[in-house]
C-alpha positions as CSV (number, residue, x, y, z in Angstrom):
1,M,171.5,63.2,99.6
2,T,174.4,61.5,97.7
3,V,177.9,60.6,98.6
4,E,179.1,63.2,96.2
5,E,177.1,65.9,98.0
6,I,178.5,64.8,101.3
7,L,182.1,64.9,100.1
8,Q,181.7,68.5,99.1
9,G,181.3,69.4,102.7
10,E,179.2,71.8,104.8
11,S,177.9,74.9,103.1
12,K,175.4,77.7,103.5
13,D,172.6,75.2,103.1
14,L,174.0,72.0,104.4
15,E,175.2,70.9,107.9
16,F,176.3,67.6,109.4
17,K,175.8,66.1,112.8
18,E,177.4,62.8,113.7
19,K,174.5,62.0,116.1
20,L,171.4,63.8,117.4
21,P,172.6,66.1,120.2
22,E,170.8,65.7,123.6
23,D,170.5,69.5,123.9
24,S,168.2,70.4,121.0
25,K,169.4,74.0,121.1
26,K,172.7,72.9,119.5
27,Y,170.9,72.2,116.2
28,M,167.8,74.4,116.6
29,K,170.0,77.5,115.8
30,T,170.7,75.9,112.5
31,I,167.0,75.2,111.9
32,V,166.1,78.8,112.5
33,A,169.1,79.9,110.4
34,F,167.8,77.9,107.4
35,S,164.4,79.2,107.8
36,N,165.6,82.8,107.8
37,G,167.6,82.2,104.7
38,D,167.0,80.1,101.6
39,G,166.4,76.9,103.4
40,G,168.8,74.0,104.0
41,R,169.3,70.4,105.0
42,L,170.6,69.1,108.4
43,I,172.0,65.5,108.0
44,I,172.2,63.4,111.2
45,G,174.7,60.5,110.8
46,V,177.7,62.3,109.1
47,N,180.8,63.3,111.1
48,D,183.1,66.3,110.7
49,D,185.4,64.3,108.4
50,R,182.4,63.9,106.0
51,E,182.3,60.2,106.8
52,V,178.9,58.6,106.8
53,V,178.6,56.8,110.2
54,G,174.8,56.4,110.1
55,V,172.2,56.3,112.9
56,D,170.7,53.4,114.8
57,Q,168.1,52.0,112.4
58,T,165.9,50.8,115.3
59,A,165.7,54.3,116.7
60,V,165.1,56.3,113.4
61,F,161.5,57.0,113.9
62,T,161.9,57.9,117.5
63,M,164.6,60.4,116.5
64,I,162.4,61.9,113.8
65,D,159.6,62.4,116.4
66,K,162.1,63.9,118.7
67,I,163.3,66.4,116.1
68,T,159.8,67.3,115.0
69,N,158.7,68.0,118.6
70,A,161.8,70.0,119.3
71,I,161.3,72.3,116.3
72,S,157.7,72.8,117.2
73,D,158.5,73.6,120.8
74,S,161.5,75.7,120.3
75,C,160.8,77.9,117.3
76,E,158.7,80.9,116.6
77,P,156.9,81.4,114.2
78,L,156.0,77.7,113.5
79,I,158.6,75.9,111.3
80,I,157.3,72.8,109.5
81,P,160.1,70.5,108.4
82,D,160.3,67.6,106.1
83,I,162.2,64.8,107.9
84,A,162.9,61.4,106.4
85,P,165.4,58.5,106.7
86,Q,167.7,58.0,103.7
87,A,170.1,55.3,102.8
88,V,173.6,56.2,101.9
89,G,175.4,53.1,100.9
90,D,174.9,50.5,103.7
91,K,174.2,53.2,106.3
92,T,171.0,55.2,107.2
93,V,171.0,58.9,107.8
94,I,168.3,61.3,108.8
95,V,167.7,64.2,106.5
96,V,166.0,67.2,108.1
97,E,165.0,69.6,105.2
98,I,163.9,73.2,106.0
99,S,162.3,75.4,103.4
100,A,162.9,79.2,103.3
101,G,160.4,80.8,105.7
102,R,157.7,83.2,104.8
103,Q,157.2,84.8,108.2
104,R,160.7,85.9,109.1
105,P,162.4,86.5,111.4
106,Y,162.4,83.1,113.0
107,Y,163.9,82.8,116.4
108,L,164.2,80.5,119.4
109,K,161.5,81.2,121.9
110,S,163.8,80.6,124.9
111,L,166.3,83.3,123.8
112,G,163.9,85.8,122.4
113,M,164.0,87.6,119.1
114,D,167.1,89.7,119.8
115,K,169.2,86.9,121.0
116,G,167.6,83.9,119.3
117,T,167.5,85.0,115.7
118,F,170.2,83.2,113.6
119,I,171.3,83.3,110.0
120,R,173.5,81.2,107.9
121,T,176.8,82.4,106.3
122,S,179.1,80.1,104.2
123,G,179.2,76.9,106.4
124,S,178.4,78.4,109.7
125,T,175.4,79.7,111.8
126,R,175.7,83.1,113.5
127,L,173.5,85.4,115.5
128,A,171.6,88.1,113.4
129,D,172.1,91.7,114.4
130,R,169.1,94.1,114.8
131,P,169.4,95.8,111.4
132,F,169.3,92.4,109.8
133,I,166.2,91.4,111.8
134,Q,164.5,94.7,110.8
135,E,165.3,94.0,107.1
136,M,163.6,90.6,107.4
137,Y,160.4,92.3,108.5
138,Y,160.4,94.6,105.6
139,E,161.3,92.0,103.1
140,D,158.6,89.5,104.2
141,E,156.0,92.4,104.0
142,N,157.1,93.1,100.4
143,R,158.4,96.6,101.2
144,S,161.6,98.2,101.9
145,F,162.9,100.4,104.6
146,D,163.3,103.4,102.3
147,N,159.5,103.4,101.9
148,V,158.9,103.9,105.5
149,V,157.8,107.5,106.5
150,N,160.5,109.5,108.1
151,K,158.7,111.5,110.8
152,D,161.9,113.5,111.6
153,I,161.5,115.8,108.6
154,E,158.8,117.8,106.8
155,V,158.5,118.5,103.1
156,T,156.7,121.5,101.5
157,D,155.3,121.9,98.0
158,A,158.3,124.1,97.1
159,D,160.6,121.3,98.3
160,I,158.8,118.7,96.1
161,K,158.8,121.0,93.1
162,S,162.6,121.6,93.5
163,F,163.2,117.9,93.9
164,C,161.2,116.9,90.9
165,E,163.1,119.6,88.7
166,D,166.5,118.3,89.8
167,M,165.5,114.7,89.0
168,K,164.3,115.9,85.6
169,K,167.7,117.5,84.9
170,E,169.5,114.4,85.8
171,A,167.2,112.3,83.7
172,Q,167.9,114.6,80.7
173,R,171.6,114.6,81.3
174,N,171.5,110.8,81.0
175,C,169.6,110.6,77.8
176,M,171.4,109.3,74.7
177,D,170.7,112.5,72.6
178,E,169.0,115.9,72.7
179,K,165.9,114.5,71.0
180,D,165.3,112.0,73.9
181,A,166.1,114.6,76.5
182,K,163.2,116.8,75.1
183,K,160.9,114.0,75.7
184,V,161.5,113.7,79.5
185,K,158.5,114.7,81.6
186,T,158.8,116.4,85.0
187,P,157.8,113.9,87.7
188,T,154.7,114.9,89.7
189,K,153.8,114.6,93.3
190,N,151.6,111.5,92.5
191,N,154.6,109.9,90.7
192,L,156.7,110.3,93.9
193,I,153.9,108.7,96.0
194,T,153.7,105.8,93.5
195,W,157.4,105.3,93.6
196,G,157.5,105.2,97.5
197,I,159.4,108.5,97.8
198,L,156.4,110.4,99.3
199,K,153.4,109.0,101.3
200,E,150.1,110.3,102.0
201,E,148.8,109.9,105.6
202,N,145.4,111.2,106.5
203,G,145.5,113.8,103.7
204,V,149.0,114.9,104.6
205,I,152.0,114.3,102.3
206,R,155.0,113.1,104.2
207,P,158.5,112.2,103.0
208,T,159.9,108.6,103.2
209,Y,163.5,107.5,103.9
210,A,163.9,107.3,100.1
211,Y,163.4,111.1,99.9
212,Y,165.7,111.6,102.9
213,Y,168.6,109.6,101.3
214,L,168.0,110.7,97.7
215,R,168.4,114.3,99.0
216,G,171.3,113.5,101.2
217,L,169.7,115.3,104.1
218,D,171.2,113.5,107.1
219,G,174.9,114.3,106.3
220,V,175.9,111.1,108.0
221,M,174.5,108.0,106.2
222,S,173.9,109.7,102.8
223,K,177.5,109.7,101.8
224,I,179.9,107.8,99.5
225,Q,183.5,107.3,100.8
226,C,186.2,107.1,98.1
227,A,189.9,106.5,98.6
228,V,193.1,105.6,96.9
229,F,195.6,103.4,98.8
230,K,199.3,102.7,98.1
231,G,199.8,99.0,97.5
232,N,197.0,96.4,97.8
233,T,195.9,96.8,101.4
234,R,194.3,99.6,103.5
235,G,197.6,100.8,104.9
236,I,198.5,104.1,103.4
237,F,196.1,106.7,102.1
238,V,197.1,108.4,98.8
239,D,193.9,110.3,98.5
240,K,190.4,110.2,100.1
241,R,187.1,112.0,99.6
242,E,183.6,111.9,101.1
243,Y,180.7,113.0,98.7
244,E,177.4,114.4,100.0
245,G,174.4,116.0,98.5
246,N,171.8,114.4,96.1
247,L,172.4,110.7,95.9
248,W,172.7,110.7,92.1
249,E,175.3,113.6,92.3
250,Q,177.4,111.5,94.7
251,V,177.3,108.6,92.3
252,E,178.6,110.8,89.5
253,Q,181.3,112.3,91.8
254,A,182.5,108.8,93.0
255,Y,182.5,107.7,89.3
256,Q,184.7,110.7,88.3
257,F,187.0,110.0,91.3
258,V,187.7,106.6,89.9
259,L,188.3,107.7,86.4
260,R,190.8,110.3,87.7
261,N,192.8,107.7,89.6
262,I,193.0,104.9,87.1
263,H,195.2,104.7,84.0
264,L,194.1,106.3,80.7
265,G,195.6,105.0,77.5
266,A,194.8,105.3,73.8
267,R,194.3,103.3,70.7
268,I,194.1,104.2,67.0
269,K,190.8,103.4,65.2
270,G,191.2,104.3,61.6
271,I,192.6,107.8,61.5
272,H,191.2,108.7,65.0
273,R,192.8,108.4,68.4
274,Q,190.6,107.0,71.2
275,D,191.1,107.4,74.9
276,V,190.7,104.0,76.6
277,Y,190.6,103.5,80.4
278,E,192.2,100.5,81.9
279,L,188.8,99.5,83.3
280,P,185.5,99.8,81.4
281,P,183.9,103.0,82.6
282,E,180.3,101.9,82.0
283,S,181.0,98.9,84.4
284,I,182.5,101.2,87.1
285,R,179.4,103.4,87.1
286,E,177.1,100.4,87.2
287,L,178.8,99.0,90.2
288,I,178.6,102.2,92.1
289,I,174.9,102.5,91.3
290,N,174.3,98.9,92.3
291,A,176.1,99.6,95.6
292,V,173.9,102.7,96.3
293,V,170.5,101.1,95.4
294,N,171.2,98.0,97.4
295,C,172.8,99.7,100.4
296,S,171.4,98.8,103.8
297,Y,170.8,102.2,105.4
298,L,170.0,100.3,108.6
299,Q,173.6,99.1,109.1
300,G,175.2,102.3,110.1
301,S,177.9,102.0,107.4
302,L,178.6,103.8,104.1
303,V,179.1,102.7,100.6
304,Q,182.9,102.7,100.0
305,V,184.9,102.9,96.7
306,A,188.5,102.0,97.1
307,I,191.3,102.0,94.5
308,Y,194.4,99.8,95.0
309,D,197.4,99.0,92.8
310,N,195.7,95.8,91.7
311,R,192.0,96.4,91.9
312,L,189.0,98.6,92.2
313,E,187.0,97.6,95.3
314,I,183.4,98.7,95.9
315,S,181.7,97.8,99.2
316,S,178.0,98.1,100.0
317,P,176.5,97.6,103.6
318,G,173.9,94.9,103.8
319,G,175.1,92.0,101.9
320,L,173.0,89.8,99.5
321,M,169.2,90.0,99.7
322,P,167.4,86.9,100.8
323,G,167.0,84.5,98.0
324,V,169.9,86.0,96.1
325,T,173.1,84.3,95.4
326,I,176.2,85.4,93.5
327,E,175.5,82.7,90.9
328,K,171.9,84.1,90.3
329,M,173.3,87.7,90.1
330,K,175.6,86.7,87.3
331,E,172.7,85.2,85.4
332,G,170.7,88.4,85.7
333,F,168.5,87.7,88.7
334,S,167.7,91.1,90.4
335,K,166.2,91.8,93.9
336,V,166.3,95.4,95.0
337,R,166.7,96.5,98.7
338,N,165.6,100.1,98.3
339,H,162.5,100.3,96.1
340,G,162.0,104.1,96.3
341,I,165.6,104.9,95.5
342,A,165.5,102.3,92.7
343,N,162.4,103.8,91.1
344,A,163.9,107.2,91.2
345,F,167.1,105.9,89.5
346,V,165.0,104.3,86.8
347,Y,163.4,107.5,86.0
348,M,166.7,109.3,85.9
349,N,168.1,106.8,83.4
350,L,170.7,105.6,85.9
351,I,169.3,102.0,85.6
352,E,168.4,100.6,82.2
353,Q,166.8,97.3,82.7
354,W,166.3,95.2,85.8
355,G,168.9,92.5,86.2
356,S,170.9,93.4,83.1
357,G,173.8,95.2,85.0
358,I,175.9,92.4,86.3
359,P,175.9,90.2,83.1
360,K,176.8,93.3,81.2
361,I,179.7,93.9,83.6
362,L,181.0,90.4,83.2
363,T,180.8,90.7,79.4
364,Q,182.6,94.1,79.3
365,T,185.5,93.0,81.6
366,K,185.9,89.9,79.5
367,E,186.2,92.0,76.4
368,Y,188.8,94.1,78.1
369,G,190.8,91.0,78.9
370,L,190.5,91.4,82.6
371,P,190.1,88.8,85.3
372,E,186.4,88.0,86.1
373,V,184.9,90.4,88.5
374,E,184.9,89.0,92.0
375,F,181.7,89.2,94.3
376,I,182.3,88.6,97.9
377,D,179.3,88.1,100.4
378,M,180.7,89.4,103.7
379,E,177.7,88.6,105.7
380,N,176.8,92.2,106.4
381,A,178.2,93.7,103.3
382,L,178.7,92.9,99.6
383,R,182.2,93.5,98.2
384,V,183.0,93.7,94.5
385,N,186.6,93.5,93.2
386,M,187.3,94.5,89.7
387,Y,191.0,93.6,89.1
388,R,193.2,95.9,87.1
389,A,195.2,94.8,84.0
390,F,198.9,93.7,84.4
391,S,201.4,93.0,81.6
392,N,203.0,89.6,81.3
393,D,206.2,90.4,83.1
394,E,204.6,92.8,85.7
395,K,204.8,92.0,89.5
396,Q,202.3,92.7,92.1
397,T,203.4,93.3,95.7
398,I,201.3,92.3,98.6
399,K,202.1,94.2,101.9
400,T,201.9,92.6,105.3
401,N,201.6,94.2,108.7
402,D,205.4,94.1,109.0
403,K,206.9,96.5,106.5
404,S,210.0,94.4,106.2
405,K,208.1,91.5,104.7
406,R,207.0,91.3,101.1
407,Q,205.4,88.6,98.9
408,T,205.7,88.8,95.2
409,I,203.2,87.1,92.8
410,N,203.6,86.6,89.0
411,T,200.4,87.9,87.5
412,N,200.7,86.7,83.9
413,D,197.7,86.1,81.6
414,N,197.3,82.6,82.7
415,D,197.0,83.4,86.3
416,K,194.5,86.2,85.9
417,Q,191.5,84.0,85.5
418,K,192.3,81.8,88.4
419,T,193.7,83.9,91.3
420,A,191.0,86.4,92.2
421,K,190.3,84.4,95.3
422,E,194.0,84.1,96.0
423,Y,194.5,87.9,95.8
424,A,191.6,88.4,98.3
425,I,193.3,85.9,100.6
426,L,196.7,87.5,100.4
427,E,195.2,91.0,101.0
428,Y,193.3,89.7,104.0
429,L,196.4,88.0,105.5
430,G,198.3,91.2,104.9
431,R,195.9,92.9,107.2
432,V,195.3,90.4,109.9
433,D,198.7,88.6,109.9
434,K,197.3,85.2,110.4
435,A,193.8,83.5,110.2
436,K,192.0,80.2,110.4
437,T,190.1,78.6,107.5
438,V,186.7,79.6,108.7
439,D,187.7,83.3,108.9
440,I,189.3,83.2,105.3
441,A,186.1,81.4,104.0
442,A,183.9,84.2,105.3
443,V,186.0,86.9,103.6
444,I,186.2,85.2,100.2
445,G,182.6,84.0,100.2
446,L,183.2,80.2,99.9
447,G,182.5,77.2,102.2
448,P,185.3,75.9,104.5
449,D,186.0,72.8,102.3
450,R,186.4,74.7,99.0
451,T,188.5,77.3,100.8
452,R,190.8,74.5,102.2
453,V,191.4,73.4,98.6
454,I,192.5,76.9,97.6
455,L,194.7,77.3,100.7
456,A,196.4,74.0,100.2
457,S,197.2,74.9,96.6
458,M,198.6,78.3,97.8
459,A,200.7,76.6,100.5
460,K,202.1,74.2,98.0
461,R,203.2,77.0,95.8
462,N,204.8,78.8,98.8
463,M,202.4,81.7,98.5
464,I,201.3,81.3,102.1
465,V,202.5,79.3,105.1
466,A,200.2,76.7,106.9
467,E,201.0,76.0,110.6
468,G,199.3,73.5,112.9
469,A,196.9,70.7,112.1
470,N,193.2,70.2,111.4
471,R,191.0,72.7,113.2
472,N,193.9,74.5,114.8
473,R,195.6,75.2,111.5
474,I,196.4,78.8,110.7
475,Y,197.7,80.5,107.6
476,R,200.0,83.5,107.2
477,L,202.3,85.1,104.6
478,P,205.9,83.8,104.4
479,Q,208.5,85.3,106.6
480,T,211.1,85.4,103.9
481,I,210.7,86.9,100.4
482,N,212.7,86.1,97.3
């Protein structure tokens, strides 16, 4: 632990306590949350202002014993911490380091699993909901929910044959040329068992949830919602659709919906005219596929594709998988939530190579001269914003709850690369009217301290208004518009 790290403030894997609380539950929730996530450090001896106040050096080892015993007595399954004193300048702090657990979910014994399982988001600790707890079980057993047998439906040999033929047609449709299409083999029942789409139990073939969702059988969860909104907030619908049926057909329908509702231009290459969309089509398709493959069907929400004046927004229930960060995603790290669905999509040539999708999207949008794609971890969902192109003198209007108010932002080329988070903040304030730093931080996927820097910059440029002081400060859009 260095002074520089402390000055960066609390984050998803770092929390400060000025002194050791008498009630251990006040910090045990954080210990449990670190274990359920990617691990983290609790620092005793640093206050909320990131000032190192230190601990009583004569009581250091007594405190370490107290923390160790509290963790052992309070947490289930057993959490083994690494606790040690550390000098920071002329002060001593206690560093409680927690590794990512391998027996999740971890919870507080006194509260039970339902009310005692906590997770870490941005710089705060929150209670995990039941779907998230269920996902922890599947993840730690190296399996996914879509590989579980669905006992509510039965599947016949005729159903399986039809399913395999439909998948083959889609695989052929996605081949580069007719020669490759002729090489595609029809999947067999054994292939589906290997992929986790079917499962054999006591000599009986049963469908898993992967089959259920790939076929779109429930008519409730197996949908993609698409919409076009006027402006940059979810205020006025221009068009909306819900697509059902085979999951790969939904992907294609959602993809075509986007293409119909974004601008199509042209460029001349040699003597030929080429149609060019304002957003890279391959990246649009890739984002929709990623949203479907990594959707948490336990959450009770749908994949949503929304088009605004300034962006394409794709939201997938479930958020990031444990061990996955936005930075790792950008580098090509891949971890799939639904193994059966992913295996089917690989066969149908909808997924080319594991982990290649996001880096390719970043490259394509850069080549288009667009702002970098924005990934927002919203705790129980992952939202991706692909910002649309604007000319140098074009203006973008952000609507607030009050129709009489408007905020105008210049979106010239120099602003594009640095205001993606600002756009998200303005859109959020337009929906909620006013909010605190911690709420805004959760929306844009940053820690409170980094969020405060952005908010201060925006307030200085009169993009937003700050009211109140310190922890009571709230932010809103300006009342008057130029």
